C-alpha positions as CSV (number, residue, x, y, z in Angstrom):
1,M,0.0,0.0,0.0
2,K,1.1,3.5,-0.8
3,Y,-0.5,4.8,2.4
4,K,-0.6,2.6,5.5
5,D,-4.0,2.3,7.0
6,T,-3.0,1.8,10.7
7,W,-1.7,4.2,13.3
8,D,2.0,4.3,14.3
9,L,1.3,4.1,18.0
10,D,4.9,3.2,18.9
11,S,6.1,6.6,17.7
12,I,4.1,8.2,20.5
13,F,4.9,5.7,23.4
14,P,6.5,2.4,22.4
15,G,4.9,-0.6,24.0
16,G,1.3,0.4,24.0
17,T,-0.6,1.0,27.3
18,K,2.1,-1.0,29.2
19,S,4.8,1.4,27.9
20,A,7.5,2.3,30.4
21,E,7.9,5.7,28.7
22,L,4.2,6.3,29.2
23,Q,4.5,5.6,32.9
24,N,7.5,8.0,33.1
25,K,5.4,10.6,31.4
26,I,2.6,10.2,33.8
27,Q,5.0,10.5,36.7
28,T,6.4,13.7,35.2
29,I,2.9,15.2,34.9
30,E,2.2,14.3,38.5
31,E,5.4,16.2,39.6
32,E,4.4,19.2,37.4
33,I,1.0,19.3,39.0
34,R,2.6,19.5,42.5
35,Q,4.8,22.3,41.3
36,F,1.8,24.1,39.8
37,E,0.0,23.8,43.1
38,T,2.9,25.4,44.9
39,S,3.0,28.3,42.3
40,L,-0.7,28.8,42.5
41,N,-0.9,28.8,46.3
42,R,2.0,31.3,46.5
43,W,0.4,33.7,44.1
44,Q,-1.7,36.5,45.7
45,F,-2.7,39.2,43.2
46,Q,-2.8,42.0,45.7
47,K,0.8,41.3,46.6
48,D,1.9,40.5,43.1
49,P,-0.3,42.2,40.5
50,S,2.2,41.7,37.7
51,A,1.1,40.2,34.4
52,E,4.4,38.3,34.3
53,T,3.4,36.1,37.3
54,L,0.0,35.3,35.9
55,L,1.5,34.5,32.5
56,S,4.0,32.1,34.2
57,I,1.1,30.3,36.0
58,L,-0.8,30.1,32.8
59,K,2.3,28.6,31.1
60,E,2.5,25.9,33.8
61,Q,-1.1,25.1,33.4
62,E,-0.7,24.9,29.6
63,K,2.2,22.4,29.9
64,I,0.3,20.1,32.2
65,G,-2.8,20.3,30.0
66,K,-0.9,19.4,27.0
67,G,0.7,16.4,28.8
68,L,-2.7,15.2,30.0
69,G,-4.1,15.6,26.5
70,Q,-1.2,13.7,24.9
71,T,-1.3,10.7,27.3
72,S,-5.1,10.4,27.4
73,A,-5.4,10.6,23.6
74,F,-2.8,7.9,23.3
75,V,-4.5,5.5,25.7
76,Q,-7.9,6.2,24.1
77,M,-6.3,5.4,20.7
78,C,-4.9,2.1,22.0
79,H,-8.3,1.1,23.5
80,D,-10.3,2.1,20.4
81,S,-7.9,0.2,18.0
82,F,-7.9,-2.9,20.2
83,M,-10.9,-3.0,22.4
84,D,-9.7,-6.1,24.3
85,D,-6.8,-4.1,25.7
86,E,-7.9,-4.3,29.4
87,H,-4.9,-2.4,30.6
88,A,-6.1,0.7,28.8
89,N,-8.7,1.2,31.4
90,V,-6.1,0.9,34.2
91,V,-3.8,3.5,32.7
92,M,-6.7,5.8,31.8
93,G,-7.7,5.6,35.5
94,Q,-4.3,7.0,36.4
95,I,-4.7,9.8,33.9
96,L,-8.2,10.6,35.1
97,N,-6.9,10.9,38.7
98,L,-4.3,13.4,37.6
99,A,-6.9,15.3,35.5
100,S,-9.2,15.4,38.6
101,E,-6.3,17.0,40.6
102,M,-5.7,19.4,37.8
103,Q,-9.4,20.4,37.7
104,K,-9.3,21.2,41.4
105,L,-6.3,23.5,40.8
106,S,-7.9,25.1,37.7
107,N,-10.9,25.9,39.8
108,T,-8.7,27.5,42.4
109,L,-7.1,29.6,39.6
110,M,-10.6,30.6,38.3
111,K,-11.6,31.8,41.8
112,K,-8.4,33.8,42.2
113,L,-9.2,35.5,38.8
114,V,-12.7,36.2,40.0
115,K,-11.4,38.0,43.1
116,I,-9.4,40.5,41.1
117,P,-11.3,43.8,41.1
118,D,-12.7,44.8,37.7
119,A,-10.6,47.9,37.5
120,D,-7.4,45.9,38.2
121,W,-8.5,43.3,35.7
122,D,-8.9,45.8,32.9
123,V,-5.4,47.1,33.7
124,L,-4.0,43.6,33.7
125,L,-5.4,42.9,30.2
126,Q,-3.5,45.8,28.8
127,D,-0.5,43.6,28.9
128,Q,0.4,42.6,25.3
129,Q,0.4,38.9,25.9
130,L,-2.7,38.8,28.1
131,E,-4.6,41.1,25.7
132,K,-4.2,38.3,23.0
133,V,-6.2,35.9,25.2
134,A,-8.6,38.4,26.8
135,F,-11.7,36.7,25.4
136,R,-10.7,33.3,26.8
137,L,-9.6,34.7,30.2
138,G,-13.0,36.5,30.4
139,E,-14.8,33.1,29.7
140,I,-12.7,31.5,32.4
141,R,-13.4,34.3,34.9
142,N,-17.1,34.1,34.2
143,K,-17.1,30.4,34.7
144,G,-15.3,30.9,38.0
145,K,-18.2,33.0,39.2
146,R,-20.4,29.9,39.1
147,L,-18.1,27.8,41.2
148,L,-19.0,26.7,44.7
149,S,-16.7,26.7,47.7
150,D,-13.2,25.2,47.3
151,E,-14.1,22.2,49.3
152,E,-17.3,21.6,47.3
153,E,-15.5,21.9,44.0
154,K,-12.7,19.6,45.2
155,L,-15.4,17.0,46.2
156,I,-17.1,17.4,42.8
157,A,-13.8,16.8,41.0
158,D,-13.2,13.7,43.0
159,L,-16.7,12.4,42.5
160,N,-16.5,13.0,38.7
161,K,-14.0,10.2,38.4
162,D,-16.6,7.6,39.7
163,G,-19.6,9.6,38.5
164,L,-19.9,11.4,35.2
165,T,-16.7,10.0,33.7
166,A,-17.3,6.5,35.1
167,W,-20.8,6.2,33.6
168,S,-19.4,7.2,30.2
169,R,-16.6,4.7,30.3
170,L,-19.0,2.0,31.4
171,Y,-20.8,2.5,28.2
172,D,-17.6,2.0,26.2
173,T,-16.8,-1.1,28.2
174,V,-20.2,-2.8,27.5
175,V,-20.1,-1.9,23.8
176,S,-16.6,-3.4,23.5
177,I,-18.0,-6.9,24.5
178,M,-21.1,-6.8,22.3
179,T,-21.3,-8.6,19.0
180,I,-23.9,-8.7,16.3
181,P,-24.6,-12.1,14.5
182,F,-24.9,-12.2,10.8
183,T,-25.8,-15.3,8.7
184,D,-24.6,-15.2,5.1
185,E,-26.2,-16.8,2.0
186,K,-24.3,-20.1,2.7
187,G,-25.8,-20.3,6.2
188,E,-22.6,-19.5,8.0
189,T,-23.0,-17.2,11.0
190,T,-20.3,-14.7,11.9
191,E,-20.2,-12.5,15.0
192,L,-19.5,-9.0,13.9
193,S,-18.2,-6.2,16.2
194,V,-20.6,-3.3,16.7
195,G,-18.5,-1.2,14.3
196,Q,-18.5,-3.8,11.6
197,A,-22.2,-4.5,11.9
198,M,-23.1,-0.8,11.8
199,N,-21.0,-0.1,8.7
200,R,-22.5,-3.1,6.8
201,M,-26.1,-2.5,8.0
202,Y,-26.2,1.0,6.6
203,A,-24.0,0.5,3.5
204,D,-24.7,-3.0,2.1
205,P,-26.5,-2.9,-1.2
206,A,-28.7,-6.0,-0.4
207,P,-31.9,-5.1,1.3
208,L,-32.2,-8.5,3.0
209,V,-28.7,-8.1,4.4
210,R,-29.6,-4.7,5.8
211,K,-32.9,-6.1,7.2
212,Q,-31.3,-9.0,8.9
213,L,-28.5,-6.9,10.4
214,F,-31.0,-4.3,11.7
215,E,-33.2,-6.9,13.3
216,N,-30.2,-8.5,15.0
217,W,-28.8,-5.1,15.9
218,E,-32.1,-4.1,17.6
219,K,-32.2,-7.4,19.4
220,E,-28.7,-7.0,20.7
221,W,-29.2,-3.5,21.9
222,T,-32.5,-4.6,23.5
223,K,-30.6,-7.3,25.5
224,Y,-28.2,-4.7,27.0
225,A,-30.7,-1.9,27.2
226,P,-31.3,-2.1,31.0
227,I,-27.6,-1.4,31.5
228,F,-27.7,1.5,29.1
229,A,-30.9,2.9,30.6
230,D,-29.2,3.0,34.0
231,T,-26.1,4.5,32.5
232,L,-28.0,7.3,30.6
233,N,-30.2,8.1,33.6
234,H,-27.3,8.4,36.0
235,L,-24.9,10.1,33.7
236,D,-27.4,12.9,32.8
237,G,-29.0,12.9,36.3
238,Y,-25.5,13.6,37.6
239,R,-25.0,16.3,35.0
240,I,-28.4,18.0,35.9
241,T,-27.3,18.0,39.6
242,L,-24.1,19.8,38.7
243,Q,-25.8,22.2,36.4
244,K,-28.2,23.2,39.2
245,A,-25.4,23.5,41.7
246,H,-23.6,25.9,39.4
247,G,-26.6,28.1,39.0
248,R,-27.8,27.1,35.5
249,G,-31.5,27.6,34.9
250,N,-32.0,24.7,32.4
251,H,-30.2,21.9,30.5
252,L,-29.4,23.9,27.4
253,E,-27.5,26.7,29.1
254,E,-24.3,24.7,29.5
255,P,-24.1,23.3,25.9
256,L,-24.9,26.8,24.5
257,E,-22.3,28.4,26.6
258,Y,-19.8,25.7,25.6
259,N,-20.6,26.3,21.9
260,R,-20.4,30.1,22.4
261,M,-23.8,30.6,20.8
262,S,-27.1,32.1,21.9
263,K,-30.5,30.4,22.3
264,A,-31.8,32.8,19.6
265,T,-29.3,31.3,17.2
266,L,-30.2,27.7,18.1
267,D,-33.9,28.5,17.7
268,A,-33.4,30.2,14.4
269,M,-31.4,27.2,13.1
270,W,-33.9,24.6,14.1
271,G,-36.8,26.8,13.0
272,A,-35.4,27.0,9.5
273,V,-34.8,23.2,9.4
274,A,-38.3,22.4,10.6
275,A,-39.9,24.7,8.1
276,N,-37.8,23.4,5.1
277,K,-37.8,19.6,5.3
278,E,-40.0,18.9,2.4
279,P,-37.2,18.5,-0.3
280,F,-35.5,16.0,1.9
281,I,-38.6,14.0,2.5
282,Q,-39.1,14.0,-1.3
283,F,-35.6,12.6,-1.6
284,L,-36.4,9.7,0.9
285,N,-39.6,9.0,-1.0
286,R,-37.8,8.9,-4.3
287,K,-35.1,6.7,-2.9
288,A,-37.8,4.3,-1.7
289,Q,-39.2,4.1,-5.2
290,L,-35.8,3.4,-6.7
291,L,-35.3,0.6,-4.1
292,G,-38.7,-0.9,-4.9
293,M,-40.2,0.0,-1.5
294,E,-43.3,1.9,-0.5
295,K,-41.3,3.5,2.3
296,L,-37.8,3.3,3.5
297,G,-37.1,1.4,6.8
298,W,-34.6,2.9,9.3
299,Q,-31.8,0.7,7.9
300,D,-32.5,1.8,4.3
301,V,-32.0,5.5,4.8
302,D,-28.3,5.4,4.0
303,A,-28.5,2.4,1.6
304,P,-26.6,2.8,-1.7
305,V,-28.7,3.4,-4.8
306,T,-27.7,1.4,-7.9
307,V,-29.3,2.2,-11.2
308,G,-29.1,-0.2,-14.2
309,D,-25.8,-2.0,-14.4
310,A,-24.0,0.6,-12.3
311,K,-22.4,-0.6,-9.2
312,P,-21.6,1.5,-6.1
313,T,-18.3,3.2,-6.6
314,R,-15.6,1.4,-4.6
315,Y,-12.2,2.7,-3.5
316,T,-9.1,1.2,-2.2
317,Y,-7.6,3.2,0.7
318,D,-4.8,4.4,-1.6
319,D,-7.3,5.6,-4.1
320,A,-9.3,7.4,-1.5
321,C,-6.2,9.2,-0.1
322,D,-5.0,10.3,-3.6
323,F,-8.6,11.4,-4.5
324,I,-8.8,13.6,-1.4
325,I,-5.4,15.1,-1.9
326,E,-6.2,15.9,-5.5
327,H,-9.4,17.7,-4.8
328,F,-8.2,19.4,-1.7
329,S,-5.6,20.9,-4.0
330,S,-8.4,22.4,-6.2
331,F,-9.3,24.5,-3.1
332,G,-5.9,25.3,-1.8
333,A,-2.3,24.1,-1.6
334,K,-2.1,24.3,2.2
335,L,-5.1,22.0,2.8
336,A,-3.8,19.5,0.2
337,G,-0.3,19.6,1.5
338,F,-1.4,19.1,5.1
339,A,-3.6,16.1,4.1
340,E,-0.8,14.5,2.2
341,H,1.5,14.9,5.2
342,A,-1.0,13.4,7.6
343,L,-1.8,10.4,5.3
344,K,1.9,9.6,4.6
345,N,2.9,9.8,8.2
346,R,0.3,7.4,9.5
347,W,-2.0,9.8,11.3
348,V,-5.0,7.7,10.4
349,E,-6.3,4.3,11.8
350,A,-8.6,3.0,9.0
351,E,-8.1,-0.7,8.8
352,D,-11.2,-2.8,8.5
353,R,-10.9,-5.5,11.2
354,P,-12.7,-6.9,14.2
355,N,-12.1,-5.6,17.7
356,K,-12.3,-1.9,16.9
357,R,-14.8,0.5,18.3
358,P,-17.5,1.9,16.0
359,G,-17.6,5.4,14.5
360,G,-14.9,7.9,13.6
361,Y,-13.2,10.9,15.2
362,C,-10.2,13.2,15.2
363,T,-8.2,13.6,18.3
364,S,-5.3,15.8,19.3
365,L,-1.7,15.2,20.4
366,P,-1.2,18.7,21.8
367,E,2.5,18.3,22.7
368,W,3.3,17.5,19.1
369,E,0.8,20.0,17.7
370,E,-0.6,17.1,15.6
371,S,-3.8,15.2,15.2
372,R,-4.8,11.6,14.8
373,I,-7.8,10.2,13.0
374,F,-9.8,7.0,13.8
375,M,-12.3,5.3,11.4
376,T,-12.9,2.1,9.6
377,F,-12.5,2.2,5.9
378,T,-14.6,-0.3,3.9
379,G,-14.2,1.2,0.4
380,S,-17.5,3.1,0.0
381,S,-17.8,6.7,-1.2
382,T,-19.2,7.5,2.3
383,D,-15.9,6.3,3.8
384,V,-14.0,8.7,1.5
385,N,-16.2,11.5,2.7
386,T,-15.6,10.5,6.3
387,L,-11.9,10.5,5.8
388,A,-12.1,14.0,4.2
389,H,-14.3,15.1,7.1
390,E,-11.8,14.0,9.8
391,L,-8.9,15.6,7.8
392,G,-10.9,18.8,7.9
393,H,-10.9,18.6,11.7
394,A,-7.2,18.0,11.7
395,F,-6.5,20.9,9.4
396,H,-8.5,23.2,11.7
397,S,-6.2,22.4,14.6
398,H,-3.2,22.6,12.3
399,V,-3.8,26.2,11.2
400,M,-4.2,27.3,14.9
401,R,-1.1,25.7,16.2
402,D,0.9,29.0,16.3
403,L,-1.8,30.9,18.3
404,P,-1.7,31.2,22.1
405,Y,-2.8,27.9,23.5
406,L,-5.9,29.4,25.2
407,N,-7.0,30.6,21.8
408,Q,-6.8,27.1,20.3
409,Q,-9.7,25.9,22.3
410,Y,-12.6,26.0,19.8
411,A,-16.0,24.5,20.4
412,M,-17.7,21.6,18.7
413,N,-20.0,23.5,16.5
414,V,-17.2,25.4,14.7
415,A,-15.1,22.3,14.7
416,E,-17.9,20.6,12.6
417,T,-17.7,23.6,10.2
418,A,-14.1,22.9,9.2
419,S,-14.8,19.1,8.8
420,T,-18.0,19.6,6.8
421,F,-16.3,22.1,4.5
422,A,-13.6,19.6,3.7
423,E,-16.2,16.9,3.1
424,T,-18.1,19.2,0.8
425,I,-15.1,19.8,-1.4
426,V,-14.6,16.0,-1.8
427,G,-18.3,15.2,-2.1
428,N,-18.8,17.7,-4.9
429,A,-15.6,16.4,-6.6
430,T,-16.9,12.9,-6.7
431,I,-20.1,14.0,-8.4
432,K,-18.4,16.2,-11.0
433,R,-16.1,13.2,-11.8
434,A,-19.0,10.9,-12.4
435,A,-18.6,9.3,-15.9
436,T,-22.3,8.3,-16.3
437,K,-25.7,9.5,-15.2
438,E,-26.1,6.3,-13.2
439,E,-22.9,6.9,-11.3
440,K,-23.9,10.5,-10.6
441,I,-27.2,9.3,-9.2
442,A,-25.4,7.0,-6.8
443,L,-23.0,9.8,-5.7
444,L,-25.8,12.4,-5.3
445,N,-27.5,9.8,-3.1
446,A,-24.4,9.6,-0.9
447,K,-24.2,13.3,-0.6
448,L,-27.8,13.7,0.2
449,E,-27.5,11.1,2.9
450,N,-25.3,13.6,4.8
451,A,-27.9,16.3,4.3
452,T,-30.7,14.1,5.6
453,A,-28.6,13.2,8.6
454,M,-28.1,16.9,9.5
455,F,-31.7,17.9,9.0
456,L,-33.5,14.7,10.1
457,N,-31.3,12.3,12.1
458,I,-29.6,15.0,14.1
459,H,-32.9,16.8,14.6
460,A,-34.3,13.5,16.0
461,R,-31.4,13.3,18.4
462,F,-31.9,16.8,19.6
463,L,-35.7,16.4,20.1
464,F,-35.1,13.1,22.0
465,E,-32.4,14.5,24.3
466,D,-34.4,17.7,24.9
467,A,-37.4,15.6,25.9
468,F,-35.3,13.2,27.9
469,Y,-33.7,15.9,30.1
470,K,-37.2,17.3,30.8
471,E,-38.4,13.9,31.9
472,R,-35.2,13.2,33.9
473,E,-35.9,16.3,36.0
474,K,-38.9,14.4,37.3
475,G,-37.1,11.2,38.0
476,I,-35.7,8.0,36.5
477,V,-36.9,7.4,32.9
478,S,-37.6,3.7,32.1
479,E,-36.2,1.9,29.1
480,K,-39.8,1.6,27.7
481,H,-40.3,5.4,28.0
482,L,-36.8,6.0,26.5
483,N,-37.9,4.0,23.5
484,E,-41.1,5.9,23.2
485,L,-39.4,9.2,23.4
486,M,-36.9,8.1,20.7
487,V,-39.6,6.9,18.3
488,E,-41.6,10.0,18.8
489,A,-38.6,12.2,18.1
490,Q,-37.7,10.1,15.0
491,K,-41.3,10.3,13.6
492,E,-41.4,14.1,14.1
493,A,-37.9,14.6,12.6
494,Y,-38.6,12.4,9.6
495,C,-42.1,13.7,9.2
496,N,-43.5,10.1,9.5
497,S,-41.8,9.2,6.2
498,L,-40.3,5.8,7.3
499,S,-41.8,2.4,7.5
500,S,-39.8,1.5,10.6
501,Y,-37.8,3.2,13.3
502,H,-35.0,2.4,15.7
503,P,-36.4,2.4,19.3
504,H,-33.1,1.7,20.9
505,F,-31.2,4.4,18.9
506,W,-30.7,6.2,22.2
507,C,-28.4,3.4,23.4
508,S,-26.7,2.5,20.1
509,K,-25.6,6.1,19.5
510,L,-22.6,6.7,21.6
511,H,-22.9,10.5,21.4
512,F,-25.6,10.4,24.1
513,F,-23.0,8.9,26.5
514,I,-20.1,11.3,26.0
515,D,-19.4,12.9,29.4
516,D,-17.4,16.0,28.5
517,V,-19.7,17.6,25.9
518,P,-23.5,17.8,26.7
519,F,-25.9,17.7,23.8
520,Y,-23.5,16.2,21.3
521,N,-26.0,16.8,18.4
522,F,-27.0,20.3,17.3
523,P,-23.4,21.4,16.7
524,Y,-23.3,19.0,13.7
525,T,-26.2,20.7,12.0
526,F,-24.7,24.1,12.9
527,G,-21.4,23.2,11.4
528,Y,-23.0,21.7,8.3
529,L,-25.1,24.8,7.5
530,F,-22.4,27.3,8.6
531,S,-19.9,25.5,6.3
532,L,-22.4,25.8,3.4
533,G,-22.5,29.5,4.0
534,I,-18.7,29.6,3.8
535,Y,-18.7,27.4,0.7
536,A,-21.1,29.7,-1.0
537,K,-18.7,32.6,-0.4
538,Y,-15.9,30.5,-1.9
539,L,-17.8,29.7,-5.1
540,E,-18.5,33.5,-5.5
541,N,-14.8,34.3,-5.4
542,P,-12.4,31.3,-5.2
543,D,-9.2,33.3,-5.9
544,G,-7.2,33.5,-2.7
545,F,-10.1,32.2,-0.6
546,E,-8.0,29.6,1.3
547,E,-6.2,32.4,3.2
548,K,-9.6,34.0,4.1
549,Y,-10.9,30.6,5.2
550,I,-7.8,30.0,7.4
551,E,-8.3,33.5,9.0
552,L,-11.9,32.5,9.9
553,L,-10.7,29.2,11.4
554,K,-8.1,31.0,13.5
555,D,-10.8,33.2,15.1
556,T,-13.0,30.2,16.1
557,G,-11.4,29.9,19.6
558,S,-11.6,33.6,20.5
559,M,-15.1,34.9,19.8
560,K,-18.7,33.9,19.9
561,V,-20.2,32.4,16.8
562,E,-22.5,35.4,16.2
563,E,-19.4,37.7,16.1
564,L,-17.5,35.2,13.9
565,A,-20.3,35.1,11.3
566,E,-20.6,38.9,11.3
567,K,-16.9,39.5,10.9
568,H,-16.2,36.9,8.2
569,L,-19.5,36.5,6.4
570,G,-21.5,39.6,7.2
571,A,-24.3,37.3,8.5
572,D,-26.8,37.4,11.4
573,L,-27.1,33.9,12.8
574,T,-30.1,34.8,14.9
575,K,-32.2,35.2,11.7
576,Q,-33.7,32.2,9.9
577,D,-32.8,33.6,6.5
578,F,-29.1,32.8,7.0
579,W,-29.9,29.2,7.8
580,E,-32.5,28.9,5.0
581,A,-29.9,30.0,2.4
582,G,-27.8,27.0,3.4
583,I,-30.7,24.7,3.2
584,R,-31.6,25.9,-0.2
585,L,-28.1,25.0,-1.4
586,A,-28.6,21.4,-0.1
587,A,-32.1,21.3,-1.7
588,K,-30.6,21.9,-5.1
589,D,-29.0,18.5,-4.9
590,V,-32.5,17.0,-4.3
591,E,-33.8,18.7,-7.4
592,E,-31.0,17.3,-9.4
593,F,-31.5,13.8,-7.9
594,I,-35.2,13.9,-8.7
595,R,-34.6,15.1,-12.2
596,L,-32.1,12.4,-13.0
597,T,-34.3,9.7,-11.7
598,N,-37.7,10.8,-13.1
599,E,-37.6,8.4,-15.9
600,L,-36.7,5.5,-13.6
601,V,-39.9,5.4,-11.6
602,D,-43.5,5.0,-12.2
603,K,-45.3,8.3,-11.6
């Protein structure tokens, strides 16, 4: 192979989770935390109001944060690549203990910042170095105003290890031992990992294969659902308790604050989506006709569409990498050069094998100012788009590497903007390259699957989670009621357009069980539509746009999204018209798909 499809884990810490170098690094971080505690306790602003001392403390905090990020990312990578690595949980426990200690000290720093009088704070921020990170310091100071007493916050940090974080990791552990049976046409049964089963269930061209896998999938999640119901109830019950303790009025305040966006923006976005779903329902209905169905079942929504003798486009991993680099270069040399470097240097784990966790992501190795990508590549055009998507995440971090560390902390919604923009470049390229009408239909289908995910699937996730939090306020929510809430959300989001739904989607979708980012759903739709707005600007004037795009990405960690949109796009995110403009761009693909397939269906 030209590009290896596995990570080079030994280049980070040789020997995996039992690496002696990893243990030495963990010990070093522990010593740095003790030194940071000494520096922090010694610092009293009234006695030492200099910017230099605060900058020194922030530098110590940054070094420890990068070390914790480097080690935790490595251990997570080892676990996700080989889910039978039991030692990964042991080492992650060590790192979480250190992270808990660091969280206590970070809380102490926040409280010290809060105690600085406003007039002195304004003077402090006149320092050239602190002025660069004034926005982030302001966020930290405001967060500090919510904190409880030192002893209470220390107790919360300790409890988080066996509370919020523990429930999230329990989910990962249970999923790692699950398998989904599949019986082939010869009658031979194979036990697939959750990741393998998911990929095949949604992408296999044979409807009977998808149906069998979906039925077995639902049965397996039903078997483990009592565990997942307990996990979800206690994970989010714990989170609700913390939110109330920190003075938050409702369950959306924290995710909105984290994503640096207003409720008005969220409402405008979902309002635009809800009012403009008809084209995407038409797409699903036309797809059902092409597949010979009255309505699509849940497992058919992402099925490939094959017209005539055309077969779904398949890619080798090498082909996919070359294709992405080629079409990134049509946008800009920096994006293409970065992608080539990442792919050649084994930043990607893509091998299709058992014992890997499902899904895909991009993680950071902050000490190296590098990223790593996890996915399972099976050769579909969707996999090519996924690889481009994750490379977009990595490029986002790459262009920010020279900024102050505090200004590199961007939120999930704008992170999804960069990834979706990269995916759009590649998705559009595959369609333009289509040699026949039949191939173009198949590729448009793949592109529209992403749009329906953003407007329908993600909307269902949001509706479910919003309803669940309201119910959880009253008490424990039963598995049966979780299923009911899930199906209700799916029917509303998909406008009753499907023949079957996925009652246990709430436990098969790991996003509901992530502990560090609440409401891991609406940022995807935000990023998708925001990226369409950026892409439209690019099409209007492509010359030199890469540099403008990079400047926008650099600002994502140091301003609210409303300010970001106003500065770089001249747009008001609190108005539905901005979001509707992006939806109309996606709807044009539906029009083309319907036009190309008109003669293939009985009207």
